[in-house]
N, C-alpha and C positions, 0 to 999 in steps of 0.2 A: 334746197339746192339742188338741180337736176344735172343728171349726166350727158355730157355734147355728142352722146355716139347714139345712144336709144332715149334721149330726155325721160328716162326714169328719176323718178323724184331718189334723193339717198340722205341716211342720217348724215350729220356735218362730220362726223368721227370717221369716215369711211377713208379708205386708201385706194377706194377701186368697185366700181360699179357690182351693186350686191345681181343686176339683172343679167348684165352682155360681159362680166367682167373685166372690161374697158379701164387702166388707169384714170384717176380725175383729174383735171385743167387745174392745176395749179398747187400740185401736190407731187411734185418729181420724187422718183427713189432716191433713201438716202444715199448720199456719196456721190453720186451720179455713177451710181456702180451698176446698172439693169443694162446697159450697154455692153458690158466688160466680162456680165453673166452670158447674154447674148453669144459674142463672140468664144467664151470659152464651151459652147453646146456645141460649136462647130471645130473646134481642136479637138475633144475628147469625146466626142461618138464614134463609135466603132465603124471604121467603113463598110462591114456588110451590112450593119445595122443601119447607117445613110441608104447604101443601096435600096435596101428594102422599105425605107419611108420615101424615098424619090418614086420608086416606082408602083407603089400604093399609089401616093400620091398624086399621080398621073392618070389614076385611073376613076378617080373622086369629080366630080361637076357637083355641087351643090346637091350632094347627096344627103337623106338621112341617114344617120348613121343613131345605133344603142351605143352606148358608150359607158365606162365609168370616169366618172370625172375628182379627182383628186387637189384639195388646196392644201397644202403644208407652209404653215406660218411659222417664221423660224422669230424666235424671241429672247431676249436677254441682250439684243446689241447696244440698245437705245440708251441701258443702264453703264455698258461697256463705254461707251462715246463719252463721258464724260470723266475718264480717266486715263482715256490711250487715245494716240496722235490721229487724228481722222485717217491721213494716210497709212501707215498701221492698220487700220481699225478697215478702212477699206480692204486692204490684202486678206485680212482676216474672214473678212464676210465674202468675197470671194472665192478662198479655197473651200472654206465651208459649203458653198453651194456645188461646187466642182465634185465634193463628195458624195452630196446631194442627189445631182444628176447621173456620175457614176451607177448609184442604186437602180435613178429611174430608166439606164439605160441596159441594165443587166435583166430587167422586166419586160423590154420593147416596149415601155410605152413612151409618147410624145410630151415633150416638154413646150406647152403653148407658150407661155408666158411668162418672166416673172414680175411681177406689180409691186414694187417696194422692199420688203423682204420675206415674200409668197412667193409662192410658184405654184402654175395651174396646170397641170399634167392630164392626158388623157390617154388614156387605156383602150382600145376599139377602133379610132381613126390617127391618123388615115390606115396603121398594120391593124388588122383586126382578127381576134386569137378566139377558139372558145371558151376560153377559159379568163377572158379578160377581169372579169371580178378579181379572179382569185389571185392575176397580178397584180393586181391595184393592190390589193389586200395584204399580201407578201412584201411589197415594195412599202408601203405605210409603215409596218411591224420592223423592215431591217431598215428605215431611213432613222427611225427612234432609237436602234441600236447604235447608228454608224455617228449620230448625235454624241451620246455616251462615250465615244469612243474618239470623238474629237474634241472633247472636253479635256481627256484624258491625256493627247499626244501632241496637241496645240503647243506652238513653239511659244505661247506668251502665256503669262501661270493670268489665266480666267478668274479674276474675286468672285465673277457673277456669272455660273455657268449658262449654258448657250441650249434653249428649248426647244419643242417643235410641239405646233397643236396643229391636226390632220383633222381633215371630213371628206369623208366617201361621200357618193349619189352615183345612183345607174339612172340614167334617162335617156332622150332624143336630142340628136344637137342636129344643126345641120350644117356640115364638113366642105369648106371648097380646097381647092388645090394649094401644093405645100410648096410653099416659094422659096428662092432660094439660100435665105438665109437658116434654114433647115427649122422654120417653127410651121404648123397650122396655122390659117388666116381663117379663123372659125366666126361664122355668122351662128348665132348661138338663139333658139329658139325657146320659151316656155321655161320650166322649173329647174333645166339640169344645173347649168352654174349657178343658179342663183341660191338654192337648196344647199350646194358644196359648200360654197363659200361662205353661208351663214353655220355650218358647222363647223367648218372651221374657227370659225370666231369665238363661238361658243364653249366648242373644247377645251375644257382648262390644259394649260403647259404640261408636255411630255402623254395625253393621251389623243385616244385615237375616236371620233363620233363617226357613224356610217347610218343613213340608211335604212328605212325596212327592205326598199328596194334593191341595194346591196345586199343585203342581208340574206334575201330567201335566195340569192346564188350564191353565197359563200357558208350557207345555214352550217352544214353537213362537215364542212372543214373547221368551222371557228370557233372560237374559246371568248365569248362574250359577256358580259354584264347588261340584263335590262330587258326587255325593253323599259324604255321612259319616254313619256309624255312632255315634251319642250313645246312652248311658244315659241312661234318662231316667225318672226314681225312679215308680214305681208300675209300671212295665213291664217284663214277664218280658224282652221282646225288644228289644234295642235299634234305635232310630227311624232311619229316612234322611231326612236332614234337608238343605237345599241353602241356600247362602250367594244371597242375591240381589244381582245387582253392577247390572244397565239392563234396558231393555228395547229390542226392536230393532223399528222398524215395518218393518212388512212391504208391500210395495207387491206388489201384485199377485195372482197367484193362490193361493190359501193352500196354503202347501206341506207344511200338517200333512194334506193329503188328496188323496189319489190322484185325476185329471182322469175324471169320468164314472163312475168305480167305483157313485156309489149315486144317479145321475140318471137317472128315470123320469119319463113320463108328460106330458114340455114337447115332444113333436113338432111341433105348429103353430109354437108360439114359434121353434122350433130352424128354422123353414123359413126363415120372416118375419127372423130375423138372417140365416142363409147367404144370402138375396138381397141383404140391404142390405151387405153384407160384400163379395160381388162388386161390387155397383157402386159400393161405395166405393174401389174399384182400380185406378177408371180416374179417383180425382179427382172424384167428385163428392159435393160437399157434403151429409150427413143428419144429421137429429138421432133418435134412438131413447129413449124412456122407459118404465122396468120398473119398475110400482109394486107391492107385496105386502107384507103385513102382516111383524111379526118372527115369522122361523122357516118362514116358507113355501117359501122357496127360492130366494131372490133371489142369495145367495151363489154355489149351484151354479151358476145359470144364468150366472151369471157366470162363474166357473171355466170354464164351458164354451164360452162367447164366447171366453175367451182360449186355449182347447185349439183349436177350429175359424180360429183368427184366427191363430196360428202356423204351423198347417196350410198357410194359403193364404200364407203368405211375410207377412203382414201384424205389427210389432209395436204390443202394447196397451202403454198409458203411462196412468198414473190419479194421481186425485186425491181425495184423502178428505175427510170434512167427519166429526167426530169430536163426541160426547156431552160431552166434556171440553171443548174447545176453541170453546164455541158464542158466544163471547165474542173469539175471536182475531178479528181482522181479516184476513181473506186466505186463511185457512186453506189453505181448499179449494185455490187457486191455489196458492200456496207449494208442498201439496205434489205438485200438480200438476210443476209447476218441479221438483223436487225428480229426479222418477220422471223428465223427460223427460230432467233434465242429468245421471243418475247421481248427485248427490249425495244421502250420506248425512245422517240427522236429527245426529245426535254429530260433524258435521264443525265444527273449530272457525271464528270467523268470517270469521278472514283467509282461511282457505282455502277458504271458501265464495266470497271477494269473486274468489281468483285463477281459481279451478273457473267462476264464474259471466265473470267476463272472458275467459279463453280459447272458451267457447260462445258468446257474444253477439259474439266477432269473426268467429268461422265461419260465422255466419249472417247477415252482415250487418245486425247490430242493436247498432250501436257508442253511437250517439244515446238506442239505449234502454235501457242498460243501467244508468244512474241511476236511471230508473223502475222495473225487473223488481226491482232491489235494496231500492226503497223498498218494493215488496208484501211480498217475503221478510222484511224489518224491520231489511236490513243497511244501517249506515250508509255513506255513500256520498260523497268529497269532492266530487263532480262535479253533483252535483243541487243545482238552481239555487232560491235563495228564491222561490216560487211561491205563490198563496192555496190555502185548500185544494181548492176547486173545479176550479180550474186542473191543479193537480196529480193528482189523483181522476182526468182526465181524460187525462193522459198516462197516467197508471198504465194506465187500460183502454187506450188503444190502443197502447202498447208491448205487452200483453200478447197482445191480437190478431194484432198483426205478426207477434210469435215464433213462435206457433202456425200462423200462413200460412204462414211462410218454413220451420221445423220438418217440417212431412206435406209441402210441397212436394217434399223429400229426403227422406222415407223414405216408406216406405207404413206408415199409422200406422193405431189408432183410441183416440179418448179414451173414458176412462170416469172418471163424474164419481159417486164411490159416497156412499150416506147423505144425500143431499141434505136428508132431515129433520133434518140439526142443523145448514145451512147458517148462517153465521157473516151479518149484515146487507151485508156489505162483500163478500162475495164472491158474495150474490143479484144484487147490483148489476151486479157488473162477468160474472157469468153470463147477464142480462139483455141486456147491452151483447152481449155475443159472439154470442147467440141470436140479436140481430137481423139482417137479411138480406145486408146486405152486410158483417158482419163475421165471418159462420161461415165456420171455416177448413174447403177443400176434403177434407173425410173424416166418416168417422163417428164423430159424438159421442151417446154415450149416458150418459144421469142415471138413476141408481137409489135408489129412497126409497119409504118404508110411507106407505099414505094420508094421516097427521097432515100429510107436508109443505104448508106453507100455500097453497106456490107453483103447484101442484100442476099446476091449470086454467089458470094463466098461463105454462107453460112448456109444456105441451104441445100446443097449438094454433101448434108451428113443428116439430112432428114426428110421427111416429108412436106408440102408444103398448101396451104388452102390460101387461096387469094380470092378474098370477099368482093364479090360483085356489089352494085347496086342492087335495090330492090325493083323484083318485074313492077308492070303495073296491077296485077293481080296480088300482090302481097302488099305494094305499098296503100291498093285500098283497104284491105286485110287492118293494116297497123292507123290509118286514121278513122276505122270503125271503135278501135281500142281507144286513140286518144279521146275523141270528139264521142265514148260512148253513146253512141249510134248504131242502128240494127242497118237504117238506110241513108246514104249519101248523096245530094242532089248533083245528078250529073257533071254540070257546066263548075261545080266546086269541087269537087276531084279531080276532073280536067285540069281546072287552076292549079291546085294543088300539084298535080304528078309534075305537070310542067314546068313550074318555076323551083320543085326540086329534083327533078331526073332522079327518083327513087333512091335519095341520098337519105337516109334514118331520121339524120340530127337535123337535116333542115327540115323536113317534114313535120320534127316536134316541132321547130321552132315557131315553124308558120304556123302551124295548129295554135299555139302555147301566145303566138303575138294576136291570132283571130279573137279566139276563146278573150282575151283580156280587154279588148275592145268592146267587145259584146257586154262585156261586164261594165264597163264603163259610162256604157251608151245605157244602160238600164237603171245605174246610179242617178242618172241625169234625167233620166224617164221620171224617176220615184222623187 
């Protein structure tokens, strides 16, 4: 049997082509519900995301893109089809996919197509982010949790639970323009879709398999089993596969990058930071705001702040904003409090309450404990009945007192990262903390991109570092570091600098791609 689209030979039990992902002739989707699912994409896609996809798609003209492909295959409906009316089952199936699509939209992935009971999702085109593999991994885990909730809350008593098995692979695709139905029309070459679909087929129900290529991008934050060597049809050699179990939130310095190794061209910025760190040791309150475009080196500078703080005996604590949590109230301060109290994100609620109680008592914050718990989304029996405005003020006052009491006991700086993704409640609390009578006696550092809408309002409270791109000379130094070379050919240096325009992240990525191509050519020659 051969695919009508790409002429690839396919197994007899396949529902879609393992090479190009096209649905197979003579194998229509169950209950003719694929068109319904395409319609639900248009109906439920957030307007802001729809605009982003359309604008990004207009810029694509058969471009090679590095993406992470996800195949998520729903199982359990076949067994239910023998017990439930087809019309009811069709509605149930579409409700299930509606929930899964909403998870994809949260992480700004693109639903490429529905194939029977499977979804093909792309992370990296038409919308590209610097962390697309991470988005894919988090999306896959959330979809697994969403399916569990769906089984519990479904209005139909499901005698057979619905499950998912998911495959993830990162590689190159050729992407065309976005069509009016909000779907990408992909012309796929190579193994990218093929391997992702194979991994989904091999993964047992309830499991997520990801390739070593995806694992390389998320190894520092993923909890996995493996690697396992799996034989995959069409592959001459076994493929290394990891079973994804969870992600771990990393507070503080990036453990995947040696501090200071690739840090160049920021002498003036470092001098300012050194001065403020020395002042903060004397319990003076200062605010510093660091602004810069994506990839310009904010994370490298933050790592340098960590390194120099620790050398001076100052402990950094960090709150994070997330592009996945822009609608989660107080997410920034939740992560900061967890960093201060050293509470991991996967700790059960009862244990969080116990740790919170011990910590608040030790910092003389017993009366503030219910409000700190409320900020963290934890139920507390001592939280009084109050109107919303009164409770919000109490939460603000309790957080300010927590920070003040903590920094009086510890030599600390506070880092608030990615403020351009801040939620509304966290921003209101930040304004409160920055007010003159609330600022804790330490150095508070806010980091964000230029698109942060509140930048001008917060910058009036302190000093500002606006990170620019690297100069030609500093870019050359960074190239030598990444290439581990004393001399770089002039033409290569010129090409890299023109392509990256001094953006350190782009420079790193283009050199990484270059080294991978050289390595693959060397392997072929051998």
